[in-house]
N, C-alpha and C positions, 0 to 999 in steps of 0.2 A: 711680563711672561717666567723668568727667571725669580722673578719673588717667590714664588710662594714652594721654591727647594730649602731658602731659611724662613721659613712661617714655625715648622716645627725647633729652633732653637729657643732659648730662654733670651730674650733680647733684651735686661738687661744686663746677663754676664755674658754677652760677644761683640765681638767687630768686626767688621770688614774691612778684609785687609787686600788692599792691590797695589803694583807702583810707579810708580813719580818718578820720571826715568831709570835711575840705574834702584836707585831707593825702598823700598817695602816702608807703607805707611799703615795708621790706618784709623775706620773710621767709627763711632760706636753705634753697635746694628739701633735701636733705641730711637737713634736721627736716622737711621736709611727709610724712603718709605714704597722704596721699590728702584728694584734694577735688573732694563727694560734693555732690547734695544733702542740706538736709536735713529727718529729718523724724521721728515721735516726741520731741517737746521730751517734758520732764516736772518743773515750774516747780519750785522749792526753795522750801521756806519762811523767810524770816530772811537770805534767800544780803544778797552783800554788790554797792550796786549796780552791775551791769557781770556781771555771775556771772546770765543767765536763767533756769538751769539744767541738767536730767544730760539729752544727747541721747542717743541710741542709733545707734549704728553698725555695723552689722553685726551684733546685735544684741550690743553691749559698751558701760556705760552710760559718758558719758563728759563731764568736767563743759565746757561752750557760755559762752565769755564776746563779748562784745559787751564790744571796746576806745567803741565811739564812748560810750557809755552808761560805764562804767569813767570816762571825762574830764570825763565833762556827766551826773549822773544824773536830770536833767529832761528829757531825749529822753523820747519819749515809746518804750515797744516797741514793738517788730514784732517777727513769724513770723519766725525764720531763711527765706532760703531759702536758701539755699550757705555749705557751712563745709569749714575748714581744718583735717586734722586734724593735728596738730604736735607732732611728740615731744621732749622736749628734754629724753632721759635717762631717769631716774627718773618722767617720768606720760610721758601723753599728750594731748592738751587739745583738745579743737574749740573755735576759731576763728571763728563771727558774718560772713562776708560780705555785702556791699549787690548784687554784682557775683559777673560770671568773673575770678582773677586773673589775672594776664600772666605770661607769665615773661620773663628777662632775666638774659641776662652777665652774673656778677660780676664787676665791677672798681669795687677797693677805693680811694672817695675819701680826699683826705685829709681835710677836714673836710667841716660842713652846717652846715644851722637845722633847729630846728624849736621846732613847737611845743606838743612832748608830753614831758612826765616825763622827764627825765634819767636815770633807773634801769630806762623800755624802753630804749634806748636802746644798742645797745652796736657804731656806729659804723657810718658811709652807704659807702650803694654810688654810685656813678657813673648817671648813663641822660641819655637826650638835654635832660631836661629842669633836669637840676642833679642833686645827691648830693637821697640816701632816705635816711631813716634805716633801719637795722639795728634789726626790733626784735630785743628777750631774753624768750620769752613763758612761761618759768621764775621773771628776776625782774618782774613783771607780776605772775600769780600768785604770786611768795611776796607780791608787798605786798601780797594782802589778806589777806594774815595776822595 
């Protein structure tokens, strides 16, 4: 649904930004397959905190990650409204968002600071408000195993 909005951008030179709690983060747009409304969430019993279940997107199941709840499992569950489907080369993961993401030109920053776990961050990009951590979704998933 929302993917058409981003198709005019030069994919290799863009990032998608969104908030994880109060912190703005980014994912490289070249790895984003789709931004869509969240529907058909199936909870998974005994799944790790932050893995909300399996969500159907285009009739395919994907694990749904809630990064805020991965950081703080005491945060109450909220049904997802928007998801970003991210391709990590090996797999596709749905990441729960609380608002529509924004596209930003990818300008690498030399450094930055974040409250996120170091293994989640593969670099920083520059924004008008300073540097933003660039997420490594595959590393986040592998940290759950």
